[in-house]
C-alpha positions in Angstrom: -3.8 -67.0 -62.6 -5.0 -63.9 -61.1 -3.3 -60.2 -61.5 -4.0 -57.3 -59.0 -2.9 -53.8 -59.4 -3.8 -51.0 -57.1 -4.4 -47.8 -58.0 -5.8 -44.1 -56.3 -3.1 -43.8 -53.6 -1.2 -40.4 -53.2 -0.6 -37.6 -50.8 -3.0 -35.9 -48.9 -3.5 -33.8 -45.6 -5.4 -34.9 -42.5 -9.1 -34.8 -42.7 -8.8 -36.0 -46.8 -10.4 -38.7 -48.5 -8.8 -41.1 -51.1 -10.6 -43.9 -53.1 -8.3 -46.9 -53.9 -9.0 -49.4 -57.0 -7.6 -52.9 -57.6 -8.2 -54.1 -60.9 -8.5 -57.8 -60.9 -7.1 -59.7 -64.2 -6.9 -63.0 -65.4 -9.6 -65.3 -63.9 -12.0 -63.1 -61.6 -14.9 -64.8 -59.8 -17.6 -63.3 -57.6 -16.7 -66.5 -55.2 -13.5 -64.9 -54.2 -12.8 -63.3 -50.7 -11.1 -59.9 -51.3 -9.1 -57.7 -49.0 -6.7 -54.6 -48.3 -4.2 -55.1 -46.0 -1.7 -52.0 -45.4 2.3 -51.8 -44.1 3.7 -48.8 -42.5 7.2 -48.2 -42.5 8.9 -50.2 -39.8 5.6 -52.0 -39.0 4.1 -55.5 -39.4 1.0 -55.9 -41.9 -2.4 -54.8 -40.6 -5.7 -56.0 -42.2 -7.6 -53.1 -43.2 -10.9 -54.5 -44.5 -12.1 -57.7 -46.1 -15.4 -58.8 -48.5 -16.3 -62.4 -48.6 -18.3 -63.6 -51.5 -21.5 -63.0 -50.1 -20.8 -59.3 -49.6 -20.1 -59.6 -45.5 -17.7 -57.3 -44.9 -15.1 -56.6 -41.8 -13.0 -53.6 -41.2 -10.1 -52.9 -38.5 -11.4 -51.2 -35.2 -8.6 -48.3 -36.6 -11.0 -47.7 -39.7 -14.5 -48.5 -38.8 -16.9 -45.6 -39.6 -14.3 -44.0 -41.8 -13.2 -46.4 -44.7 -15.6 -48.6 -46.8 -15.0 -51.7 -49.0 -16.8 -52.6 -51.9 -16.6 -54.2 -55.2 -17.9 -53.9 -58.9 -17.9 -57.7 -60.3 -19.0 -56.2 -63.5 -15.9 -54.2 -63.8 -13.5 -56.7 -61.9 -12.6 -54.1 -59.4 -12.2 -53.7 -55.7 -12.5 -50.5 -54.2 -11.5 -49.1 -50.8 -12.9 -45.7 -49.8 -11.2 -43.8 -47.3 -12.3 -40.9 -45.7 -11.2 -38.8 -42.7 -7.7 -39.8 -43.1 -5.3 -39.5 -40.6 -1.5 -39.7 -40.2 -1.5 -43.2 -38.6 -3.1 -44.6 -42.2 0.1 -43.5 -44.0 1.6 -47.1 -45.3 1.8 -49.1 -48.4 -1.9 -50.4 -49.1 -2.0 -54.0 -50.7 -5.3 -55.5 -52.6 -5.4 -59.3 -51.8 -7.4 -62.1 -52.9 -8.2 -65.6 -51.2 -9.4 -67.7 -54.1 -10.1 -71.0 -52.3 -12.0 -69.9 -49.4 -14.3 -66.8 -50.5 -16.7 -67.2 -47.8 -14.2 -67.1 -44.8 -13.6 -64.0 -43.1 -11.1 -63.4 -39.9 -13.5 -60.7 -38.3 -10.7 -60.6 -35.2 -8.0 -59.3 -38.0 -9.9 -57.8 -40.6 -8.9 -60.1 -43.7 -9.8 -63.3 -45.8 -8.7 -66.6 -44.3 -5.2 -66.9 -46.5 -4.5 -64.5 -49.3 -2.9 -66.5 -52.4 -2.9 -63.6 -54.5 -2.0 -59.6 -53.9 -0.9 -56.8 -55.6 2.0 -54.6 -55.9 0.8 -51.7 -53.5 -0.1 -47.9 -53.6 1.1 -45.8 -51.3 -1.1 -43.7 -49.4 0.6 -40.5 -47.4 -1.1 -38.5 -44.8 0.4 -35.1 -43.6 -0.7 -33.2 -40.2 
């Protein structure tokens, strides 16, 4: 079993920054594919960024150049650095893991192939 717990969300003004963290407990492996997705109120799920087990990353076009995904395997933690935040970034952000296909990124949707674990989410609110 893998447990994912997100933290770091909050309310910021447009142009501000936040860093989200995802602590992974249970059995953690650097062979996993890990990612972040978000869901705004009344909208569908959107892949934000993902990182494969070889370090390859993918980002949604809407966040390229502003968000950076990274991981610290020694700390079993995934991060999402979010800069130049915009009101349209307001959403619940979820951390997720694909423990079975760690190499497989879906570049078109900025996600791992198929998440089989995810956290409870952390809210990000950006005001104009």
